[in-house]
C-alpha positions as CSV (number, residue, x, y, z in Angstrom):
1,X,-41.2,-6.6,-24.0
2,X,-37.4,-5.9,-25.1
3,X,-37.1,-5.3,-28.8
4,X,-35.0,-8.3,-30.2
5,X,-32.3,-6.5,-32.2
6,X,-32.0,-3.9,-29.4
7,X,-31.7,-6.7,-26.8
8,X,-28.9,-8.2,-28.9
9,X,-27.0,-5.0,-29.5
10,X,-27.0,-3.9,-25.9
11,X,-26.0,-7.4,-24.6
12,X,-23.0,-7.1,-26.9
13,X,-21.8,-4.1,-25.4
14,X,-18.9,-4.9,-22.7
15,X,-20.2,-2.5,-19.9
16,X,-23.3,-2.4,-17.9
17,X,-26.0,-0.6,-20.2
18,X,-29.6,0.2,-20.2
19,X,-32.0,1.9,-22.5
20,X,-34.8,4.3,-21.5
21,X,-37.7,5.1,-23.9
22,X,-39.7,8.1,-24.4
23,X,-42.2,6.9,-21.8
24,X,-39.2,7.0,-19.1
25,X,-39.3,3.4,-18.9
26,X,-36.6,0.9,-19.2
27,X,-36.9,-0.5,-22.7
28,X,-33.9,-2.8,-22.5
29,X,-31.0,-4.0,-20.3
30,X,-28.2,-6.1,-20.6
31,X,-26.8,-8.9,-18.2
32,X,-23.9,-6.8,-16.7
33,X,-26.6,-4.2,-15.9
34,X,-28.9,-6.8,-14.3
35,X,-25.9,-7.6,-12.1
36,X,-25.4,-4.0,-11.1
37,X,-28.8,-3.0,-10.7
38,X,-31.1,-6.2,-10.2
39,X,-33.3,-8.4,-12.1
40,X,-36.6,-7.3,-13.5
41,X,-35.9,-3.8,-14.7
42,X,-37.4,-3.8,-18.2
43,X,-40.8,-1.9,-18.4
44,X,-40.1,-0.3,-15.0
45,X,-40.0,3.5,-14.6
46,X,-36.1,4.4,-14.6
47,X,-36.7,6.2,-11.3
48,X,-37.4,3.0,-9.5
49,X,-34.3,1.3,-10.9
50,X,-31.7,4.0,-10.9
51,X,-32.8,5.9,-7.8
52,X,-29.8,8.1,-7.3
53,X,-30.6,11.6,-7.7
54,X,-27.7,12.8,-9.8
55,X,-28.6,10.0,-12.3
56,X,-32.3,10.6,-12.4
57,X,-31.7,14.0,-13.0
58,X,-29.2,13.5,-15.9
59,X,-31.8,11.1,-17.5
60,X,-34.5,13.7,-17.2
61,X,-32.5,16.4,-18.7
62,X,-31.0,14.4,-21.5
63,X,-34.8,13.3,-22.5
64,X,-35.7,17.0,-22.6
65,X,-32.7,18.5,-24.3
66,X,-30.8,15.8,-26.3
67,X,-27.3,16.8,-24.9
68,X,-25.1,14.0,-23.6
69,X,-24.3,14.0,-19.9
70,X,-22.0,12.3,-17.6
71,X,-22.5,11.8,-13.7
72,X,-21.0,9.4,-10.9
73,X,-22.9,6.4,-9.8
74,X,-22.0,4.8,-6.3
75,X,-22.9,1.1,-6.0
76,X,-22.3,-1.3,-3.0
77,X,-19.1,-2.2,-1.8
78,X,-17.7,1.4,-2.6
79,X,-17.7,0.5,-6.5
80,X,-17.7,3.9,-8.5
81,X,-19.1,4.1,-12.1
82,X,-18.8,6.9,-14.6
83,X,-22.5,7.1,-16.0
84,X,-22.8,8.3,-19.6
85,X,-26.1,9.4,-21.1
86,X,-26.8,9.7,-24.7
87,X,-29.6,10.2,-26.8
88,X,-30.2,7.8,-29.9
89,X,-33.3,8.7,-31.6
90,X,-36.1,8.4,-29.3
91,X,-34.1,6.7,-26.7
92,X,-31.6,7.3,-23.7
93,X,-28.7,4.8,-23.8
94,X,-27.2,4.9,-20.3
95,X,-23.7,3.1,-19.8
96,X,-21.8,2.4,-16.7
97,X,-17.9,2.5,-16.6
98,X,-16.3,1.0,-13.7
99,X,-13.7,3.8,-12.3
100,X,-13.0,2.6,-8.9
101,X,-9.2,1.5,-9.5
102,X,-8.7,5.0,-11.1
103,X,-10.4,6.9,-8.5
104,X,-8.5,4.9,-5.6
105,X,-5.3,5.4,-7.5
106,X,-5.9,9.0,-7.6
107,X,-7.1,9.4,-4.0
108,X,-3.6,7.3,-3.2
109,X,-1.5,9.8,-5.3
110,X,-3.2,12.8,-3.5
111,X,-2.6,11.1,-0.1
112,X,1.0,10.3,-1.1
113,X,1.7,14.0,-2.1
114,X,0.2,15.4,1.2
115,X,2.2,12.9,3.2
116,X,5.5,13.8,1.6
117,X,4.9,17.4,1.7
118,X,4.0,16.9,5.6
119,X,7.2,14.9,6.2
120,X,9.3,17.4,4.4
121,X,7.7,20.6,5.9
122,X,8.6,19.9,9.6
123,X,12.3,19.4,9.0
124,X,12.4,22.4,6.5
125,X,10.4,24.3,8.9
126,X,13.0,23.8,11.6
127,X,15.8,24.4,9.3
128,X,14.5,27.8,8.2
129,X,14.0,28.8,11.9
130,X,17.4,27.7,12.9
131,X,19.0,29.7,10.0
132,X,17.0,32.8,10.9
133,X,18.2,32.4,14.6
134,X,21.8,32.2,13.4
135,X,21.6,35.0,11.2
136,X,20.0,37.0,14.1
137,X,20.2,36.7,17.7
138,X,22.6,33.8,18.0
139,X,25.0,35.3,15.6
140,X,27.8,35.7,18.1
141,X,26.7,32.8,20.4
142,X,29.1,30.2,19.8
143,X,27.4,27.4,22.0
144,X,24.1,28.0,20.5
145,X,25.5,27.8,16.8
146,X,27.1,24.5,17.6
147,X,23.9,23.0,19.1
148,X,21.9,24.4,16.3
149,X,24.1,23.0,13.6
150,X,23.8,19.6,15.2
151,X,20.2,19.9,15.0
152,X,20.2,21.3,11.4
153,X,22.3,18.3,10.7
154,X,19.9,15.8,12.3
155,X,16.9,17.5,10.2
156,X,18.9,17.2,7.0
157,X,19.7,13.5,7.3
158,X,16.2,12.9,8.3
159,X,15.2,14.6,4.8
160,X,17.9,12.6,3.2
161,X,16.6,9.4,4.5
162,X,13.0,10.2,3.5
163,X,14.2,10.7,-0.2
164,X,16.2,7.7,-0.1
165,X,13.1,5.6,1.1
166,X,11.0,7.4,-1.6
167,X,13.6,6.4,-4.1
168,X,13.6,3.1,-3.0
169,X,9.7,2.6,-2.8
170,X,9.6,3.9,-6.4
171,X,12.2,1.3,-7.6
172,X,10.5,-1.4,-6.0
173,X,7.0,-0.5,-7.3
174,X,8.4,-0.2,-10.8
175,X,9.7,-3.8,-10.7
176,X,6.7,-5.2,-8.9
177,X,5.6,-7.3,-11.6
178,X,9.0,-8.5,-12.5
179,X,9.4,-12.0,-10.9
180,X,12.9,-12.6,-9.5
181,X,14.8,-15.6,-11.3
182,X,18.3,-15.6,-9.4
183,X,18.6,-18.6,-7.3
184,X,20.0,-17.6,-3.9
185,X,20.5,-18.9,-0.4
186,X,18.8,-16.8,2.4
187,X,21.4,-17.9,4.8
188,X,23.8,-15.8,2.9
189,X,21.6,-12.7,2.9
190,X,21.0,-13.1,6.7
191,X,24.7,-13.4,7.4
192,X,25.6,-10.3,5.4
193,X,22.7,-8.5,7.0
194,X,24.0,-9.3,10.6
195,X,27.6,-8.6,9.5
196,X,26.4,-4.9,8.0
197,X,24.5,-4.2,11.1
198,X,27.0,-5.2,13.7
199,X,28.2,-1.9,14.6
200,X,24.3,-0.8,15.1
201,X,23.7,-3.7,17.4
202,X,26.9,-3.2,19.3
203,X,26.1,0.5,20.1
204,X,22.6,-0.5,21.1
205,X,23.8,-3.2,23.2
206,X,21.5,-5.5,21.4
207,X,22.4,-9.5,21.3
208,X,21.2,-10.9,18.0
209,X,20.9,-14.9,18.1
210,X,20.3,-16.9,14.6
211,X,18.9,-20.3,15.2
212,X,19.2,-21.8,11.7
213,X,17.3,-25.0,11.6
214,X,17.5,-25.9,8.1
215,X,20.4,-25.5,5.5
216,X,20.3,-24.5,2.8
217,X,17.3,-22.0,2.3
218,X,17.1,-21.6,-1.2
219,X,14.6,-19.3,-3.1
220,X,14.3,-17.6,-6.5
221,X,15.0,-13.9,-5.6
222,X,16.6,-10.8,-5.8
223,X,19.5,-10.7,-3.4
224,X,19.7,-6.8,-3.0
225,X,15.8,-6.4,-2.3
226,X,16.0,-9.4,0.2
227,X,19.1,-7.8,1.9
228,X,16.8,-4.7,2.2
229,X,14.0,-6.6,3.8
230,X,16.0,-8.0,6.6
231,X,18.2,-4.9,7.0
232,X,14.9,-2.7,7.7
233,X,13.4,-5.5,9.7
234,X,16.5,-6.0,12.0
235,X,16.8,-1.9,12.0
236,X,13.3,-1.7,13.3
237,X,13.7,-4.2,16.0
238,X,16.9,-2.6,17.3
239,X,15.0,1.1,17.3
240,X,11.9,0.0,18.7
241,X,12.7,-3.0,20.8
242,X,15.3,-0.8,22.8
243,X,18.6,-0.7,24.1
244,X,20.0,-3.9,25.7
245,X,17.6,-6.5,24.7
246,X,17.7,-9.4,22.6
247,X,16.5,-10.2,19.0
248,X,16.0,-13.8,18.2
249,X,16.2,-15.0,14.4
250,X,14.9,-18.2,13.4
251,X,14.5,-20.1,10.1
252,X,12.5,-23.0,8.8
253,X,11.0,-24.7,5.8
254,X,7.5,-26.2,5.9
255,X,6.1,-28.5,3.5
256,X,2.5,-26.5,3.0
257,X,2.2,-22.9,4.1
258,X,-1.4,-22.0,4.1
259,X,-0.9,-18.4,2.9
260,X,1.2,-19.4,-0.1
261,X,-0.4,-22.8,-0.5
262,X,2.9,-24.8,-1.0
263,X,6.3,-25.2,0.4
264,X,7.7,-22.0,2.0
265,X,10.5,-20.9,4.1
266,X,9.9,-18.8,7.3
267,X,12.2,-16.3,8.6
268,X,11.2,-15.0,12.0
269,X,12.6,-12.0,14.0
270,X,11.4,-11.5,17.3
271,X,12.3,-8.8,19.9
272,X,11.6,-8.5,23.4
273,X,10.7,-4.7,23.5
274,X,7.6,-2.8,24.6
275,X,5.6,-4.4,21.8
276,X,2.8,-2.8,19.6
277,X,-0.7,-2.6,20.4
278,X,-2.8,-5.0,18.2
279,X,-5.0,-2.4,16.7
280,X,-2.0,-1.1,14.7
281,X,-0.9,-4.3,13.3
282,X,-3.0,-4.3,10.2
283,X,-1.6,-0.7,9.1
284,X,1.9,-1.1,9.8
285,X,2.7,-1.7,6.1
286,X,0.9,1.4,4.9
287,X,3.0,4.2,3.8
288,X,3.8,6.9,6.6
289,X,1.5,5.2,9.2
290,X,3.3,5.1,12.7
291,X,1.9,3.3,15.7
292,X,4.0,5.8,17.9
293,X,4.1,9.1,15.5
294,X,6.3,10.9,18.0
295,X,8.7,8.2,19.1
296,X,9.3,7.0,15.4
297,X,10.2,10.6,14.3
298,X,12.4,10.9,17.3
299,X,14.5,7.7,16.1
300,X,14.5,9.0,12.6
301,X,12.0,6.8,11.2
302,X,10.6,7.8,7.8
303,X,7.3,5.8,8.0
304,X,8.3,4.0,4.8
305,X,10.4,0.9,5.9
306,X,7.7,-1.5,6.1
307,X,5.9,-0.3,3.0
308,X,9.1,-1.1,1.1
309,X,9.3,-4.5,2.9
310,X,5.6,-5.4,1.8
311,X,6.3,-4.3,-1.9
312,X,9.4,-6.4,-2.0
313,X,7.7,-9.5,-0.6
314,X,4.7,-8.8,-2.9
315,X,7.3,-9.0,-5.8
316,X,8.4,-12.3,-4.5
317,X,5.0,-13.5,-3.9
318,X,5.7,-13.7,-0.1
319,X,4.1,-12.4,2.9
320,X,4.9,-10.5,6.1
321,X,3.3,-11.7,9.2
322,X,3.3,-9.4,12.2
323,X,2.4,-10.5,15.9
324,X,2.6,-8.6,18.8
325,X,1.3,-7.6,22.2
326,X,1.8,-4.8,24.4
327,X,4.7,-5.4,26.9
328,X,5.5,-8.8,25.1
329,X,7.8,-7.9,22.2
330,X,6.9,-8.1,18.4
331,X,7.7,-10.8,15.9
332,X,8.0,-10.3,12.4
333,X,7.8,-13.2,10.1
334,X,9.0,-13.3,6.2
335,X,7.3,-16.2,4.3
336,X,8.8,-16.7,1.0
337,X,8.0,-19.7,-1.5
338,X,10.7,-22.5,-1.5
339,X,12.5,-22.7,-4.8
340,X,10.3,-25.5,-5.9
341,X,7.3,-23.4,-5.9
342,X,8.8,-20.4,-7.7
343,X,10.0,-22.8,-10.5
344,X,6.5,-24.2,-11.0
345,X,5.2,-20.6,-11.8
């Protein structure tokens, strides 16, 4: 049986906690630890409850030499705990601290640094190679010099785009918890977007049609960020839809959107290009993820455009829905809360 004062004490602790006595049996466990390890742990040998070798070894060592220890415990559903073991008289107190988010954040940072390094290394390697060639074998070759300088300019522009997108992503993430308060009309944002991209559309021989079924399209939002959302989506449609195709843009209001659980405005951009294999759709908004890595790089893509779109829409409590089939084009739908929903938050 658990000692009453001991049970009261460990139950008051804000993290899963259990106590092991000198006979190597569990003398007490709080409710949080029962939720983690299961019911009926009291008076059982600690090995039958903790099981993971690193934790078992740490308990045995702590019972033997009184030194505190820390180990890692991996629970179901990929939850990671830091386990702290400390002697207290004849008992060993074992506490579990959930560090899953910190562990994941650390992995995200490491992956991010690795991805950025990889993205920058390729153009930098190219630049260094061309510089060495121009300083050596091609020093007096005017034709080669012109060709290499053009390639070097393209690589430098690629790095500049990457740095620009990284800065944009950083700004968006920094403002992620600040809800926009400006009342704007999405029709105006779309009109500006299409006007700004007219030269790009003309050069690609792409016809863009805008079927505006509802006016006005009011939301509470950041006009600059939403302009970036639609700019990125139209540019993607032009790049990956292919030259000479059509992009259809439509807008509608719905009384109740299932994803947002209330009134919403949907802006859909559909292209009629080669489409995207459905297996790639769930990952398209991940940083540096590319459905067609070689083609994306050749077109100057940084792999960050849709990640930026996702973070901006998250700030606006919106969603991005992507549907596509190979050979049937792709449709990107921006779903934003109508102003009434935003006002009620």
